[in-house]
N, C-alpha and C positions, 0 to 999 in steps of 0.2 A: 762309531759304533762301538757297540759289545758287544758275547753273549757272555751272558754266566746263568749257575744252575742253582735256581732256590735260594734265589737273592742275593744282595752285592758280599763279594769277598771280605769286605770290613763296615761294619758299621757305618751308618748313612741316620743316624738317628733325625729326626724332623719333626720337634713340635705341632702338632694341627692349632691353627689358628684360631679357632674355637674351644680352646684349651683343656679338650675330652682326650684320654688319654688314647685312642683310636683318631684316623681321623672320621667324622659329620661325613657320611655318602648322601645326595639328591642323585634320581634317575630320572632323567626329565623326557616323560613320555613314557608310556605305560603299557606299549604293547606287545609283541613277544619280545623282542630282546630286553626292553626298560622291565618287565615286568618276571622276567626272568631273573636277569641279572641282582635287581633288588630283591627278590628272595632268596636268594643262595647268598649273598652278599649279610644280610642279617642271619642269617643261618651261619653261618662262619663269623657270626660274633660282632659286625656291628653295627651301631646305630641308624636305620638307616627311613629316607622317605622317599617315595614313589610321588609323580607329578605329574597332571594328565590338565588340559583344560578339560576333558569330556566326563563331564560331574556326573553322569551315571553310569560311566567306566573305573573310577574315585570309587563311586559309592558300594558295585558289586565289591572290589578288592576292599574296600576298605571293610568288610562283610563278608570276609571270606570266602568271594564268589567270584573264580576261575573261568574271563572269560574264552580260554584260548586251553587246547588238547595239547597237554604235556605231561607224561609220562613222570608223575614221582613229586611232582610243584605244587598241586594244591594241596597236600599233607605238608608243605614245607612252608606253604602260604598262613596257614591257618597257625602253623606251631607256630610262626612268627609273628604274628599278629600277634596273637594271646601272653607269649614273653615280651613282648612290650618294644622289642629289638626295631618292630617294623610300622607305620603309619603311612597314612597317603593323603594328599591336599590337592587343590587345585589351583594353590595359590604361588605364586614369586616371590610375592613377599617372606614367606612360612620358610622355603627351603633358602632364599637368602639367608635370613638370622641363622636360621640352624645350621648349614653345612660346608664342612671344610674343602670337596668337591665333588664337582658338579658335569653328570657324565650324561654324554649328550646321547638320548637312544633315540629319535624321528627317524619319520619314515624318509627315504631320499628315491620317490618314485621315478620309475620314466614321466618324463615333461608327456603331456600329448602334443607338442607342434612335434619332438623331434626325437631321436633315442636317447639324449645326453641326461640326466641324474638332475631333478625338481627340487633346489635347497630351500626353497624359501620353506621348509619347517623347524631346518635349519637353522636360519635366518632369522625368525619368529624366536624362537625356545631361547636365542644368544641377544639379539635385542630388549626381549623382555626380560629376560632376566641382571642381564648386566647392569643398571640404573639401579640396582636393588640391594645390588652388593658395598657393604661398608666397608669390610675388612679384605685381609687378602683372601683369595683360593687360589681354587686351580680348577679351568674349563675343559673339560676333559673330553674327547670325542670318539664315543660308542664305532654312531652307522657308518655306514660304508657308503662313504665319499670320491668323486675327481679327487685322485692330486691334487692339490694348489688351493683347495678347502680351508689346511686349517690355518694358512698363511691370512685368506682371505676372514674367519673366524676371529683370530688374534687383529682383527683392524677395525671389525664391528666392537668388539671388546675396549680398543682403547679410543673409538669412538664416542662405547654406552657408557662404562662404565667409569663412576670415580676415579680420578688420575691416585689420588691418594690413598686407595684401598690397594692398590701392585695387583691386581687380577693374570694370571700366566694362566695359557691355554698349553695342554697338551694333544697327544691322540696316542690311543691305543687299542686294534682292530677286535673286532671280536671276531666270536668262527663258530660259531653255534651251530649244532648240525639239528635240526626238530628231528624231535623224539628221542636225543639223547644231549637233551640244552644244558639239563642239569650238573651233569656230568661233567659236561663241558667246560663249565664255572665252576665248578669247585674245586673236577683235575683237572687241570689243563693242559694239555700236551706240547705246547709255549705259549709264551707271555711278551708280546711285544710293546715298548713303550717308542714312542716318538715326543723329544721335549729340547729346549732349547738349553734349559738352564741347571743346576746343581741341583735347585729348590723343588722345582717339579720332577726330577728324576726323584730323589730322596720320597718326596710325595707320592711317588705310583711306587715306589719298596713298601712304604706304611700304609699303602690302600690295598696288597697284594700279600701282608703279614700273614692273614689268614689263608690266604693259598696253602703258600709254604710250609705253615706251621702241621695243615692237613699231610701235606707231601712227607716231612719229612716222618711225622706220626707212623703215614702207611713204605716208608721206605723209598718212594717214588723221588723221580728228577722232574723239575718245572724250567727248563729253560726258559731266560728272559735276555731277549735281543735288545737292546738301546739304541737306540741315531734316530735321526734328524725325520722331520713333520715329513717329509716328501714318500722316505723309505719304509715307512708307520703304512701311510694311504695307499700304497700302492701293495702292500704283501696280500691286502684280503681279496680287492680283486684278479690279483698275478692270480692267487690261490680258486679263485673261480673260476677267472679265464681257464688256467690248466686242466680242471676239475672238467673244463665244460668242454674240451676239447677232447679230451682222452674216452668222455663219454659218446661223446660222434662218430668218433676214431672207432671205436669200435662197432657200432649201431651203419657204416659203411660198410665196415668191412661184414653185419650180416648181408646187407645187401649185397656185397661179393660171395657169402655162401651160398646164398638165395638163388643164385644165376651159375651155380658151378655144383650145386652138391652137396657145399659144405655141408659142417656144422659149427657155429658161433659157440657157443659154449665149448667145443673141444678145441678149437681156437682159444678164444681165451683164457681158456685155462695152461694149452699149452707156453702163448707167451707170457703170463702173470708168473712161471714161476722163473723168468728172469729179473735177478733185482731190480736191476735196470727199470724195468718199466711195472712189476709188481702185480697182483692179483685185482685190487680196490676199483672200482667202477668201473672194472669192466665186464659187466651186467647187460647185454645189450635188452633194448628195449623201447621203449615208444618213444625215450626222452628225457631230458630234465626239464624242469617247469620249476612251481614255486617262485616267492617273494625275492629268491635274488637271481641266483642264477641268469635268467635271458636278459635280466636287466640292466644288473649288473656288467655282463657283458658287451651290450651295448651302448651302456655309456664309458666303458673303459675304451673301446671304438673311439668312443663320438672327441673324447678328450686326446685319446691319442690326433687325431686331423686337430682341435684346436691347436694342440703343438707343435704345428710342423710333421709328424712323425707317422700321422695314419697308417705310409702302406707301407710302417712293420707288425701294424696286425691288423692286415684288411682277410686272415687265414681265418678271424674269429667272424669273419660276415658269411660264412661259409659252412663258419663250425654251427654258429645258429641256422643255416638254411636247413641243413642234416637234420638238425633238431626238430623243425617245423615239419621236414615230407614225412618224419617216422609218427605223424598223427594221418597222416592221408595215407599211410602204407597202408593202417588198418582198417580205413572203408574197402583199398582194395581188397584184401584181405578176406573181409564179405561177403563182398559179392563173388569172388570167383571159388569161394568154401561155399557158398549156395548158389550158384550158375543162374547170379545175374547180370546182363550185358550192360556193357558203360557205350554212354552215347557222348555224345560235345561235350555236355553236362557236368563227365563223371554220372558213375553207375546210375541205375534204377530201382531202388531198393525198396519201394510202393509196400507198404504191409506188411514186413519183415520183422520181425521179433525178435529184439536184440538185448538180450543180459547185461548188463555192465557190471562188475565190481570189481567196483573201487572208486570211489567218485576224487579222493584228495590226490597232491603232488608223488605225495610219499605216502607211506605207515606210519604207524604210532603216532599220526597230528589229523589233528583235524583242519591241515591250512589247502583250500583251493585256488589261491592265488598261478595263475599261468597254469591249471594242471592238464594237463596233455588227456588225460580219461572227459574233462570235461569237454576239453576240443574235439577228442572223437563222438562224444556225444551227440556235442553239435553237429557237427559238420553228417551226421550217421542218419540224424530227425531230418536234416536240409536234405538228407538222397531219398527221404522215403518212410524210413525205419520207425520201426516203433521202439521209442525206447525206453527199458527200466531201470532202475541203478538201486544199487545197495552198497553202502561202505559204513562201517562197526564207529567210526567217531564222526565222516562230513556231510552230513544227511543237511542239515539247516543252512550249512554258509552255501553247500550245493542245489537249493532250493534257492537260493539267491542269484545265480550265477544264470544257471537252465532253467528257470521255469519249468519248462515247457514237458520236460524228461516227466516220467512216473518213477515215484518210488519207492520203493520197498521196506519192510521192517525186517529183512531177512533175507540173508541166498535163500530161500526154499522157495519164500514170497516171489523172488526178483525171477526167481529159475522157473516158473510155470507157466506151462505153458510156448517156453523160448523155442524160436527157431536156430539161434545158435546163442554163443555164451563167449564174452568176453571180457578176460581176469586183466586189468588194464593197473591196476594197482596191490602191490604184492605186499598185503595184510598175512598175518599170519594163517588167521581163519580159513582164510580161501585155498594156502600151501597143501590144510589139514583135513579138508573136507572130503566126503564120502562121496567116487563120483560114480558108485553102485549105487545107493542111493538117490544121487541127485540126478540118477537116470530118468528113472520113474517119475520126472515131472514137467523133464521139458520135450517138446512135439520131435524135435531132433536133433540128435548128438554129435553136436557141433561144438568145439572150443576150439575158441582163439587166447593164446599164452601170450599176453602183449606183455609181459611181465617176465619170463621164461623162470620159473620160480613153482611152478609144481611140476608133477609129476610122470611123462607122459605114459608109459609104461605105467601105472594105475590105471591113469583113463582111458586108454587105447584097451587095456583089459576089461573093461568096463562097458566100452563098446563105442566110446567117445571116438570117431576123427578127432585127431590131437593138429595144431601148428601154432605149431613155435615163429618167434623171430629169427631169421638166420638159422632155421634148424631144418631140415624134413621136414615135409608133410610124411604124419601116418595115419 
């Protein structure tokens, strides 16, 4: 295990097997992860091919049409398509002939029958690629996987790739934050390599040379942690588990604050000044969602149980449960604010008109996977409420997930005639909305701030009854 800054302390030059000046890169899986990395590495000056079996997705990307919302990425996509450094394909034969390094960027969703990760997409791309490799290459895992996956991938390569090709495997986890992913690739706060050979290590330094060069120009440091397969795999899931725990902790404190009259925002600020704790991820709200944290912590626990150390991660079950309860909490708050009674099956919200602001799991994204906001919308509708939602970017995917809700084209349209407003995603548009103007649109001036992101003083000053998460009712 070693830690270095901006690449190796001495020269570790390696010639790419293709004979190119820089390694040629292929990214298998053009979803959020693969597309972002492919575009950004082309921007760093590498020749890149993105590969996906979905021909429609590949055609859109090749035409410069970005199928996801990520600030700054579409402009980089079009620029690098125009430069010729970036292209897309559906052919395994194409990338096998072209690339020196093949990044595995496919999905690892939760299995339908358990909490464990489904690695079928990883297996498919490795077994479909390996037989076509005719020269030395590096298969590099980026997908978030259970510990032990890299060793398994290595056995798949040994079984399916021509032995004379000398194909090797390495793992380098991704740390993308949706809404900030371009910066996270171009200017990472660390890079982790899990390798078994000097050649694989040196290829990874060559692959990241553009990252180090940009850091040197900007007088920044990029720590590089070089270790084994297992450590590299554990870094991402351990980080996600820690962040999820921190979020659920402050949400548990929010419940305690509500029971005692405390204010969780002041509590979070006070404990965040402690350097051992820090202020990030201490905002109480409706909990975490998205395509990573929920399924990753469940898969982490499932893998620990397989390894016989499940007791060590049992606390993550409660982290998950605290998170799930936040969604039910919002429904309870709606009933309390509107004077609705609860029966054995929960509150009766029949006919109540609720406006939901935000449907994505976080701001600056169109991702609605495991969105707390959409979970709340479903629960409200099951209780009889009439829900109208608005989001700056997530409307189309939300309609596919929750088609029974009504969807507005603007904040004003969503609030028209509403009995109560729920802010469930912390978009800047909502934070800077004019509460006095919006007060003229609703039937009743009630707001639940599920993100603790709007200013309660401004809203109460405009005549609204305000309730945040873990904050005194105003």
